[in-house]
Structure formats: C-alpha cells, structure tokens
KOLZA-157328 format. One record per residue (C-alpha): x, y negated, z. Coordinates in steps of 0.2 Angstrom, whole numbers, plus 5000, padded with zeros to 4 digits. Layout:
<nodes>
node xx: X, yy: Y, zz: Z .
...
</nodes>
This chain:
<nodes>
node xx: 5184, yy: 4960, zz: 5094 .
node xx: 5183, yy: 4941, zz: 5094 .
node xx: 5168, yy: 4934, zz: 5086 .
node xx: 5164, yy: 4916, zz: 5081 .
node xx: 5145, yy: 4915, zz: 5083 .
node xx: 5138, yy: 4899, zz: 5074 .
node xx: 5121, yy: 4891, zz: 5074 .
node xx: 5117, yy: 4873, zz: 5073 .
node xx: 5106, yy: 4874, zz: 5088 .
node xx: 5113, yy: 4883, zz: 5103 .
node xx: 5098, yy: 4882, zz: 5115 .
node xx: 5081, yy: 4891, zz: 5114 .
node xx: 5074, yy: 4878, zz: 5101 .
node xx: 5067, yy: 4892, zz: 5089 .
node xx: 5069, yy: 4910, zz: 5083 .
node xx: 5085, yy: 4907, zz: 5075 .
node xx: 5093, yy: 4900, zz: 5090 .
node xx: 5086, yy: 4913, zz: 5102 .
node xx: 5092, yy: 4927, zz: 5090 .
node xx: 5109, yy: 4919, zz: 5090 .
node xx: 5111, yy: 4918, zz: 5109 .
node xx: 5103, yy: 4935, zz: 5112 .
node xx: 5115, yy: 4943, zz: 5099 .
node xx: 5130, yy: 4935, zz: 5107 .
node xx: 5125, yy: 4941, zz: 5124 .
node xx: 5123, yy: 4959, zz: 5117 .
node xx: 5140, yy: 4958, zz: 5110 .
node xx: 5147, yy: 4951, zz: 5126 .
node xx: 5139, yy: 4966, zz: 5136 .
node xx: 5149, yy: 4978, zz: 5125 .
node xx: 5166, yy: 4969, zz: 5129 .
node xx: 5168, yy: 4958, zz: 5114 .
node xx: 5173, yy: 4940, zz: 5116 .
node xx: 5160, yy: 4928, zz: 5108 .
node xx: 5164, yy: 4910, zz: 5105 .
node xx: 5149, yy: 4900, zz: 5102 .
node xx: 5150, yy: 4885, zz: 5090 .
node xx: 5137, yy: 4873, zz: 5083 .
node xx: 5130, yy: 4855, zz: 5086 .
node xx: 5132, yy: 4845, zz: 5102 .
node xx: 5115, yy: 4843, zz: 5111 .
node xx: 5109, yy: 4837, zz: 5128 .
node xx: 5100, yy: 4854, zz: 5130 .
node xx: 5115, yy: 4865, zz: 5127 .
node xx: 5122, yy: 4875, zz: 5141 .
node xx: 5139, yy: 4872, zz: 5146 .
node xx: 5148, yy: 4881, zz: 5133 .
node xx: 5167, yy: 4884, zz: 5132 .
node xx: 5175, yy: 4874, zz: 5118 .
node xx: 5161, yy: 4862, zz: 5117 .
node xx: 5173, yy: 4848, zz: 5113 .
node xx: 5174, yy: 4856, zz: 5096 .
node xx: 5156, yy: 4855, zz: 5092 .
node xx: 5149, yy: 4843, zz: 5079 .
node xx: 5141, yy: 4827, zz: 5084 .
node xx: 5122, yy: 4827, zz: 5088 .
node xx: 5112, yy: 4824, zz: 5072 .
node xx: 5093, yy: 4820, zz: 5074 .
node xx: 5086, yy: 4820, zz: 5056 .
node xx: 5068, yy: 4817, zz: 5062 .
node xx: 5073, yy: 4800, zz: 5070 .
node xx: 5086, yy: 4791, zz: 5060 .
node xx: 5092, yy: 4774, zz: 5066 .
node xx: 5095, yy: 4762, zz: 5051 .
node xx: 5101, yy: 4763, zz: 5033 .
node xx: 5119, yy: 4767, zz: 5038 .
node xx: 5115, yy: 4782, zz: 5049 .
node xx: 5104, yy: 4788, zz: 5035 .
node xx: 5118, yy: 4787, zz: 5023 .
node xx: 5130, yy: 4796, zz: 5035 .
node xx: 5118, yy: 4810, zz: 5038 .
node xx: 5115, yy: 4812, zz: 5019 .
node xx: 5134, yy: 4813, zz: 5017 .
node xx: 5136, yy: 4826, zz: 5031 .
node xx: 5122, yy: 4837, zz: 5023 .
node xx: 5131, yy: 4838, zz: 5007 .
node xx: 5149, yy: 4841, zz: 5015 .
node xx: 5153, yy: 4837, zz: 5033 .
node xx: 5171, yy: 4833, zz: 5035 .
node xx: 5169, yy: 4832, zz: 5054 .
node xx: 5162, yy: 4850, zz: 5054 .
node xx: 5176, yy: 4856, zz: 5043 .
node xx: 5190, yy: 4847, zz: 5054 .
node xx: 5183, yy: 4853, zz: 5071 .
node xx: 5180, yy: 4871, zz: 5066 .
node xx: 5198, yy: 4872, zz: 5059 .
node xx: 5205, yy: 4866, zz: 5075 .
node xx: 5194, yy: 4879, zz: 5085 .
node xx: 5199, yy: 4893, zz: 5073 .
node xx: 5218, yy: 4889, zz: 5075 .
node xx: 5215, yy: 4889, zz: 5094 .
node xx: 5205, yy: 4905, zz: 5096 .
node xx: 5210, yy: 4915, zz: 5080 .
node xx: 5193, yy: 4924, zz: 5078 .
node xx: 5192, yy: 4941, zz: 5070 .
node xx: 5176, yy: 4937, zz: 5061 .
node xx: 5164, yy: 4923, zz: 5059 .
node xx: 5145, yy: 4926, zz: 5060 .
node xx: 5134, yy: 4912, zz: 5053 .
node xx: 5116, yy: 4909, zz: 5057 .
node xx: 5107, yy: 4893, zz: 5052 .
node xx: 5121, yy: 4880, zz: 5048 .
node xx: 5114, yy: 4869, zz: 5034 .
node xx: 5112, yy: 4850, zz: 5037 .
node xx: 5118, yy: 4848, zz: 5054 .
node xx: 5134, yy: 4858, zz: 5051 .
node xx: 5134, yy: 4860, zz: 5032 .
node xx: 5143, yy: 4874, zz: 5022 .
node xx: 5160, yy: 4864, zz: 5023 .
node xx: 5165, yy: 4876, zz: 5036 .
node xx: 5166, yy: 4891, zz: 5024 .
node xx: 5182, yy: 4883, zz: 5016 .
node xx: 5190, yy: 4884, zz: 5033 .
node xx: 5186, yy: 4903, zz: 5034 .
node xx: 5193, yy: 4906, zz: 5017 .
node xx: 5209, yy: 4897, zz: 5021 .
node xx: 5212, yy: 4907, zz: 5036 .
node xx: 5206, yy: 4924, zz: 5028 .
node xx: 5192, yy: 4926, zz: 5041 .
node xx: 5178, yy: 4937, zz: 5035 .
node xx: 5161, yy: 4930, zz: 5036 .
node xx: 5144, yy: 4937, zz: 5038 .
node xx: 5128, yy: 4927, zz: 5038 .
node xx: 5111, yy: 4931, zz: 5045 .
node xx: 5097, yy: 4924, zz: 5035 .
node xx: 5083, yy: 4917, zz: 5046 .
node xx: 5074, yy: 4909, zz: 5031 .
node xx: 5075, yy: 4907, zz: 5012 .
node xx: 5088, yy: 4892, zz: 5012 .
node xx: 5100, yy: 4901, zz: 5000 .
node xx: 5087, yy: 4901, zz: 4986 .
node xx: 5075, yy: 4887, zz: 4992 .
node xx: 5080, yy: 4869, zz: 4995 .
node xx: 5067, yy: 4867, zz: 5008 .
node xx: 5070, yy: 4885, zz: 5015 .
node xx: 5052, yy: 4890, zz: 5016 .
node xx: 5046, yy: 4894, zz: 4998 .
node xx: 5031, yy: 4884, zz: 5003 .
node xx: 5028, yy: 4867, zz: 4995 .
node xx: 5013, yy: 4855, zz: 4994 .
node xx: 5002, yy: 4867, zz: 5004 .
node xx: 5005, yy: 4883, zz: 4994 .
node xx: 5019, yy: 4896, zz: 4991 .
node xx: 5032, yy: 4891, zz: 4978 .
node xx: 5046, yy: 4900, zz: 4969 .
node xx: 5049, yy: 4887, zz: 4955 .
node xx: 5068, yy: 4886, zz: 4961 .
node xx: 5071, yy: 4904, zz: 4957 .
node xx: 5088, yy: 4907, zz: 4948 .
node xx: 5095, yy: 4891, zz: 4952 .
node xx: 5081, yy: 4879, zz: 4945 .
node xx: 5083, yy: 4868, zz: 4960 .
node xx: 5078, yy: 4852, zz: 4950 .
node xx: 5060, yy: 4858, zz: 4953 .
node xx: 5062, yy: 4852, zz: 4971 .
node xx: 5064, yy: 4834, zz: 4965 .
node xx: 5050, yy: 4836, zz: 4952 .
node xx: 5037, yy: 4842, zz: 4965 .
node xx: 5043, yy: 4831, zz: 4980 .
node xx: 5045, yy: 4847, zz: 4990 .
node xx: 5054, yy: 4839, zz: 5004 .
node xx: 5042, yy: 4829, zz: 5015 .
node xx: 5033, yy: 4823, zz: 4999 .
node xx: 5048, yy: 4811, zz: 4996 .
node xx: 5057, yy: 4809, zz: 4980 .
node xx: 5073, yy: 4803, zz: 4989 .
node xx: 5073, yy: 4817, zz: 5002 .
node xx: 5069, yy: 4830, zz: 4988 .
node xx: 5083, yy: 4823, zz: 4977 .
node xx: 5095, yy: 4825, zz: 4991 .
node xx: 5090, yy: 4843, zz: 4994 .
node xx: 5091, yy: 4846, zz: 4976 .
node xx: 5109, yy: 4839, zz: 4974 .
node xx: 5114, yy: 4849, zz: 4990 .
node xx: 5109, yy: 4865, zz: 4982 .
node xx: 5118, yy: 4862, zz: 4965 .
node xx: 5134, yy: 4856, zz: 4975 .
node xx: 5135, yy: 4871, zz: 4986 .
node xx: 5130, yy: 4884, zz: 4973 .
node xx: 5136, yy: 4878, zz: 4956 .
node xx: 5150, yy: 4866, zz: 4959 .
node xx: 5159, yy: 4871, zz: 4975 .
node xx: 5152, yy: 4889, zz: 4975 .
node xx: 5152, yy: 4890, zz: 4994 .
node xx: 5139, yy: 4904, zz: 4996 .
node xx: 5151, yy: 4915, zz: 4986 .
node xx: 5163, yy: 4914, zz: 5001 .
node xx: 5150, yy: 4924, zz: 5012 .
node xx: 5156, yy: 4942, zz: 5012 .
node xx: 5139, yy: 4950, zz: 5018 .
node xx: 5122, yy: 4943, zz: 5021 .
node xx: 5111, yy: 4951, zz: 5035 .
node xx: 5092, yy: 4951, zz: 5032 .
node xx: 5081, yy: 4954, zz: 5047 .
node xx: 5067, yy: 4959, zz: 5035 .
node xx: 5066, yy: 4970, zz: 5019 .
node xx: 5055, yy: 4957, zz: 5012 .
node xx: 5067, yy: 4943, zz: 5013 .
node xx: 5081, yy: 4954, zz: 5007 .
node xx: 5071, yy: 4959, zz: 4991 .
node xx: 5064, yy: 4941, zz: 4988 .
node xx: 5081, yy: 4933, zz: 4989 .
node xx: 5088, yy: 4946, zz: 4977 .
node xx: 5073, yy: 4943, zz: 4965 .
node xx: 5076, yy: 4924, zz: 4965 .
node xx: 5094, yy: 4926, zz: 4960 .
node xx: 5105, yy: 4927, zz: 4976 .
node xx: 5120, yy: 4937, zz: 4972 .
node xx: 5131, yy: 4945, zz: 4985 .
node xx: 5129, yy: 4960, zz: 4997 .
node xx: 5114, yy: 4960, zz: 5008 .
node xx: 5112, yy: 4972, zz: 5023 .
node xx: 5096, yy: 4975, zz: 5033 .
node xx: 5096, yy: 4972, zz: 5052 .
node xx: 5080, yy: 4968, zz: 5060 .
node xx: 5079, yy: 4957, zz: 5076 .
node xx: 5080, yy: 4965, zz: 5093 .
node xx: 5074, yy: 4961, zz: 5110 .
node xx: 5080, yy: 4964, zz: 5128 .
node xx: 5066, yy: 4975, zz: 5134 .
node xx: 5072, yy: 4973, zz: 5152 .
node xx: 5066, yy: 4955, zz: 5151 .
node xx: 5048, yy: 4959, zz: 5146 .
node xx: 5036, yy: 4968, zz: 5157 .
node xx: 5021, yy: 4974, zz: 5147 .
node xx: 5003, yy: 4971, zz: 5153 .
node xx: 4990, yy: 4981, zz: 5143 .
node xx: 4974, yy: 4973, zz: 5150 .
node xx: 4970, yy: 4955, zz: 5152 .
node xx: 4965, yy: 4942, zz: 5165 .
node xx: 4956, yy: 4930, zz: 5153 .
node xx: 4946, yy: 4932, zz: 5137 .
node xx: 4959, yy: 4922, zz: 5127 .
node xx: 4969, yy: 4925, zz: 5112 .
node xx: 4986, yy: 4916, zz: 5109 .
node xx: 4996, yy: 4908, zz: 5095 .
node xx: 5013, yy: 4902, zz: 5099 .
node xx: 5026, yy: 4894, zz: 5088 .
node xx: 5029, yy: 4879, zz: 5077 .
node xx: 5014, yy: 4869, zz: 5073 .
node xx: 5016, yy: 4866, zz: 5054 .
node xx: 5006, yy: 4867, zz: 5039 .
node xx: 5013, yy: 4884, zz: 5032 .
node xx: 5009, yy: 4892, zz: 5049 .
node xx: 4990, yy: 4893, zz: 5043 .
node xx: 4983, yy: 4885, zz: 5059 .
node xx: 4971, yy: 4874, zz: 5050 .
node xx: 4961, yy: 4889, zz: 5044 .
node xx: 4963, yy: 4898, zz: 5060 .
node xx: 4955, yy: 4884, zz: 5071 .
node xx: 4941, yy: 4883, zz: 5059 .
node xx: 4938, yy: 4902, zz: 5060 .
node xx: 4937, yy: 4900, zz: 5079 .
node xx: 4921, yy: 4890, zz: 5078 .
node xx: 4912, yy: 4905, zz: 5074 .
node xx: 4919, yy: 4916, zz: 5088 .
node xx: 4913, yy: 4906, zz: 5103 .
node xx: 4915, yy: 4920, zz: 5116 .
node xx: 4934, yy: 4919, zz: 5116 .
node xx: 4946, yy: 4904, zz: 5118 .
node xx: 4962, yy: 4901, zz: 5107 .
node xx: 4977, yy: 4895, zz: 5117 .
node xx: 4989, yy: 4886, zz: 5105 .
node xx: 5007, yy: 4886, zz: 5113 .
node xx: 5020, yy: 4875, zz: 5104 .
node xx: 5022, yy: 4858, zz: 5096 .
node xx: 5025, yy: 4851, zz: 5078 .
node xx: 5021, yy: 4840, zz: 5064 .
node xx: 5003, yy: 4847, zz: 5061 .
node xx: 4996, yy: 4845, zz: 5079 .
node xx: 4987, yy: 4828, zz: 5075 .
node xx: 4979, yy: 4836, zz: 5060 .
node xx: 4973, yy: 4851, zz: 5070 .
node xx: 4966, yy: 4839, zz: 5083 .
node xx: 4956, yy: 4830, zz: 5070 .
node xx: 4949, yy: 4846, zz: 5063 .
node xx: 4944, yy: 4852, zz: 5081 .
node xx: 4936, yy: 4835, zz: 5084 .
node xx: 4927, yy: 4834, zz: 5068 .
node xx: 4920, yy: 4851, zz: 5069 .
node xx: 4917, yy: 4850, zz: 5088 .
node xx: 4926, yy: 4866, zz: 5091 .
node xx: 4926, yy: 4869, zz: 5110 .
node xx: 4936, yy: 4885, zz: 5112 .
node xx: 4953, yy: 4879, zz: 5106 .
node xx: 4965, yy: 4872, zz: 5119 .
node xx: 4983, yy: 4865, zz: 5117 .
node xx: 4995, yy: 4871, zz: 5130 .
node xx: 5010, yy: 4862, zz: 5124 .
node xx: 5028, yy: 4869, zz: 5122 .
node xx: 5033, yy: 4884, zz: 5133 .
node xx: 5047, yy: 4895, zz: 5135 .
node xx: 5053, yy: 4909, zz: 5147 .
node xx: 5042, yy: 4916, zz: 5161 .
node xx: 5029, yy: 4903, zz: 5158 .
node xx: 5026, yy: 4908, zz: 5140 .
node xx: 5027, yy: 4927, zz: 5144 .
node xx: 5014, yy: 4925, zz: 5158 .
node xx: 5002, yy: 4916, zz: 5146 .
node xx: 5003, yy: 4930, zz: 5134 .
node xx: 5001, yy: 4943, zz: 5147 .
node xx: 4985, yy: 4936, zz: 5153 .
node xx: 4978, yy: 4936, zz: 5135 .
node xx: 4970, yy: 4950, zz: 5125 .
node xx: 4981, yy: 4949, zz: 5110 .
node xx: 4991, yy: 4936, zz: 5099 .
node xx: 4988, yy: 4930, zz: 5081 .
node xx: 5000, yy: 4925, zz: 5067 .
node xx: 4990, yy: 4917, zz: 5054 .
node xx: 5005, yy: 4912, zz: 5043 .
node xx: 5003, yy: 4907, zz: 5024 .
node xx: 5021, yy: 4907, zz: 5020 .
node xx: 5033, yy: 4922, zz: 5019 .
node xx: 5038, yy: 4925, zz: 5037 .
node xx: 5054, yy: 4934, zz: 5039 .
node xx: 5055, yy: 4945, zz: 5055 .
node xx: 5045, yy: 4934, zz: 5067 .
node xx: 5051, yy: 4935, zz: 5085 .
node xx: 5033, yy: 4930, zz: 5091 .
node xx: 5027, yy: 4947, zz: 5084 .
node xx: 5041, yy: 4957, zz: 5093 .
node xx: 5039, yy: 4948, zz: 5109 .
node xx: 5020, yy: 4951, zz: 5109 .
node xx: 5024, yy: 4969, zz: 5106 .
node xx: 5036, yy: 4970, zz: 5120 .
node xx: 5023, yy: 4962, zz: 5132 .
node xx: 5011, yy: 4976, zz: 5127 .
node xx: 5000, yy: 4965, zz: 5116 .
node xx: 4994, yy: 4970, zz: 5098 .
node xx: 4995, yy: 4956, zz: 5084 .
node xx: 4983, yy: 4951, zz: 5071 .
node xx: 4994, yy: 4945, zz: 5058 .
node xx: 4993, yy: 4939, zz: 5040 .
node xx: 4998, yy: 4951, zz: 5027 .
node xx: 5012, yy: 4941, zz: 5020 .
node xx: 5031, yy: 4941, zz: 5020 .
node xx: 5039, yy: 4953, zz: 5034 .
node xx: 5024, yy: 4953, zz: 5045 .
node xx: 5017, yy: 4970, zz: 5038 .
node xx: 5034, yy: 4978, zz: 5042 .
node xx: 5029, yy: 4976, zz: 5060 .
node xx: 5010, yy: 4975, zz: 5061 .
node xx: 5004, yy: 4992, zz: 5056 .
node xx: 4985, yy: 4992, zz: 5054 .
node xx: 4976, yy: 5002, zz: 5068 .
node xx: 4993, yy: 5006, zz: 5076 .
node xx: 5001, yy: 4990, zz: 5082 .
node xx: 4988, yy: 4978, zz: 5077 .
node xx: 4978, yy: 4972, zz: 5062 .
node xx: 4983, yy: 4963, zz: 5046 .
node xx: 4972, yy: 4951, zz: 5036 .
node xx: 4973, yy: 4943, zz: 5019 .
node xx: 4984, yy: 4927, zz: 5021 .
node xx: 4973, yy: 4911, zz: 5019 .
node xx: 4957, yy: 4921, zz: 5021 .
node xx: 4947, yy: 4914, zz: 5036 .
node xx: 4933, yy: 4926, zz: 5034 .
node xx: 4945, yy: 4941, zz: 5035 .
node xx: 4955, yy: 4933, zz: 5049 .
node xx: 4938, yy: 4930, zz: 5059 .
node xx: 4932, yy: 4948, zz: 5055 .
node xx: 4949, yy: 4956, zz: 5062 .
node xx: 4948, yy: 4945, zz: 5078 .
node xx: 4930, yy: 4950, zz: 5081 .
node xx: 4933, yy: 4968, zz: 5078 .
node xx: 4946, yy: 4968, zz: 5092 .
node xx: 4935, yy: 4958, zz: 5104 .
node xx: 4921, yy: 4971, zz: 5101 .
node xx: 4933, yy: 4986, zz: 5104 .
node xx: 4943, yy: 4982, zz: 5119 .
node xx: 4949, yy: 5000, zz: 5120 .
node xx: 4958, yy: 4997, zz: 5103 .
node xx: 4967, yy: 4982, zz: 5111 .
node xx: 4974, yy: 4993, zz: 5125 .
node xx: 4979, yy: 5008, zz: 5113 .
node xx: 4987, yy: 4996, zz: 5100 .
node xx: 4996, yy: 4987, zz: 5114 .
node xx: 5004, yy: 5003, zz: 5120 .
node xx: 5009, yy: 5008, zz: 5102 .
node xx: 5017, yy: 4991, zz: 5100 .
node xx: 5027, yy: 4992, zz: 5115 .
node xx: 5033, yy: 5010, zz: 5110 .
node xx: 5037, yy: 5003, zz: 5092 .
node xx: 5049, yy: 4990, zz: 5099 .
node xx: 5057, yy: 5003, zz: 5112 .
node xx: 5060, yy: 5015, zz: 5098 .
node xx: 5065, yy: 5005, zz: 5083 .
node xx: 5070, yy: 4988, zz: 5089 .
node xx: 5080, yy: 4991, zz: 5105 .
node xx: 5096, yy: 4982, zz: 5108 .
node xx: 5108, yy: 4998, zz: 5107 .
node xx: 5101, yy: 5002, zz: 5090 .
node xx: 5104, yy: 4984, zz: 5084 .
node xx: 5122, yy: 4984, zz: 5091 .
node xx: 5127, yy: 5000, zz: 5082 .
node xx: 5120, yy: 4994, zz: 5066 .
node xx: 5128, yy: 4977, zz: 5068 .
node xx: 5145, yy: 4984, zz: 5072 .
node xx: 5144, yy: 4995, zz: 5056 .
node xx: 5142, yy: 4979, zz: 5046 .
node xx: 5156, yy: 4970, zz: 5055 .
node xx: 5168, yy: 4985, zz: 5052 .
node xx: 5163, yy: 4986, zz: 5034 .
node xx: 5168, yy: 4967, zz: 5032 .
node xx: 5184, yy: 4969, zz: 5042 .
node xx: 5190, yy: 4983, zz: 5031 .
node xx: 5189, yy: 4972, zz: 5016 .
node xx: 5200, yy: 4958, zz: 5024 .
</nodes>
C-alpha cells in the first residue's frame, strides 16, 4: 500500500509529530511505501519529495504587516499547499492519505485535492481542533466548551486566541469557512481518536462523521525500563503552557522539600513559573531545558516517577506512555484521556485536576511508599507491552485503512 502521511511538523517537535513519524516507520517495516508531506523546516530530515513541501511558516515570530496578512490568508486557505500536494499526488499516486495535524501551516485546502483524485482520507485527531478554534477546549485559564455545535463566535467574544480580538476573529472565521461554507471536514472519510475521551467529547460537541478508536503506540525496543532510581527526583516533561497545570504544581512542591522536581521542556509559561518559584523561594524545582532522545530517557530513568498535572482535556499523552515504557509510574490529573492510562494503585495515581492539595498528597504517598513505585512501574511497563504494542497498533490501523479503501 502507498500511504501519504501528512503532518505540518515532520521532526520531533511534539507528540503529534513523533506519532506521525513513528507510525510511518511502523508502516514501512511492514513493507508499505510511506510518502511524508508537510512543512519545510530546518530541522526536518532529508525527506524524499521535500521540494513539494509547503514553505516554512513561523506564526510565533511574524515579520511585518504583509507577512501577517499572507499567513492569515494561508490559515484560511493555502493555495500553495493545494498546488504542491496536487503535484505530489499526480507524481506518486497514493492509495490513501493519512492526515495528522495540518491546520494553519498547511490548511484544509489539501482536502479538495484528495476529493478531486478520489483518494480516501483518514485523520488522526491529536487535539480538539475539529470542534474548538484554539484546539484545547481551554481558554482564559479554564476549560471551555462554548463553541459546541458550531457556535464558533464565542472564540471572538471571549478573546480565546492569545487574548486578542484580531487573532480570535481569524480563528473564528477559519472555523466557519472550513465547516459551514466549504464543508471541508466532511471530506474526511474516517477520524481516528487516540483516546475514548476525545472521541466522545468531539461527538458530544457536534462533530459528525465516523470516528474509530486507536491509541498511540511505542517502540518498546527503544525503551529500557529502570524500576529503581538514582536520584530522589520526580519529572515533568512536555510543553510549558498554562493549561499544563504547572503553576499549581510548583507551588505544591514547596511543601515537599525532601524531593526535587525536574521540569524538562520549554514554552510560553516558563517566565511565569520562574516568577512563582522566586516569589515563594522554592528551592526544589529546577529547569532542565528542552531534551529529546536518550538524554531525556536517561533523566526519566534516574527519577522516581513522572507527574502530569494538566488542567485541560489531555488526549492520549505520549509522556504517560513513554514513562510507562521506562518503568516509571505516573501521578496524573484525573482529566481527559489520562485516566484511561493511569490506573489508581496499578500504573500510578490520579488526583483531582487543579487541586494542589490532592496532587501533593499523591506525590507524598509515593515518596513514603517506595515499594509502590517499583510495583506500579512494573505494572506500567506490562500495560504498554500488552495493550499498546506496535503490532497490535498495526493490525488495528490496517483494519481502518481497509475499511476506508473498500468505500472508494
């Protein structure tokens, strides 16, 4: 089978990109031809057909009014993406297109090309973008579902996009254009949801179309577990942003002085976290910066366990799955898809999202019961080996592909 694998980022920038790359490798290992397509970027590997990639767009650092206008136009409908993907489709003639994250840097304009050439389309949902203009269902510091059933104007009224009326208006119009005017999301044959929570929530909020459940997977050969620890540390790793719940987490650490929290990653909330740490004179929180690969794995192996303090509806966090694969239990917020992975007293402990006292109590419990850390870590590794292994993922993915191909 010849599969066109699409994500806007094609290097290990975040969970969506890592999942895209790993899934492509899994398909290649079973003899399929995988053609990667996305955005040009200095950190991309040397992909075949890279000349057909869309131009690099950096929405965090626009350069002048004209570039802002061009980027706004491309968010709504990228003619460059449409033209380049059509040239690639005509050249390679894929059997199926598998979309991951493609909004903004690519735009849904590519769906018109797949419709034109009768190419079936599946889309893995890594967030809530099909029903939420800002993709998180989190705005102004709290959960938000006001845009349910197409009421996207609420994004503008509440300045959901970076507290800006202009950016929120653009996201609002983007959703109405893609859903109500061009009806582009109706051109997706099947949606794939990595968590049951995301599947149910998107359906509840009005997303029509067939959704199939397929959790993320991991190559266990790349993860050697370590059930003990070398340092009395716990780890958070991932994006540093408000919805991740780190502000309450670092405050909670002030009353657990016997252990150290290592924060691995970067993001917009780092300066605010540093201010909190400075104001409260917290001595047991350290920032380790951005890490990937073996460097990251080694930091996790040395630790006691990892913590996911999110306050938004997490999907199927790779950070949980990777921690499990390394033999570490997780203390995770009881929100979104996290409880589907973190089972109390089996693979870790859950706490009420946003409740610092409950989070602190669960961390303290594990610190005081080191034997629990070891037993839960072993259970966590076994959970991934049994339920989230790559062969099981491949069989289910091919079921979905074949289902879509039969309707071509």
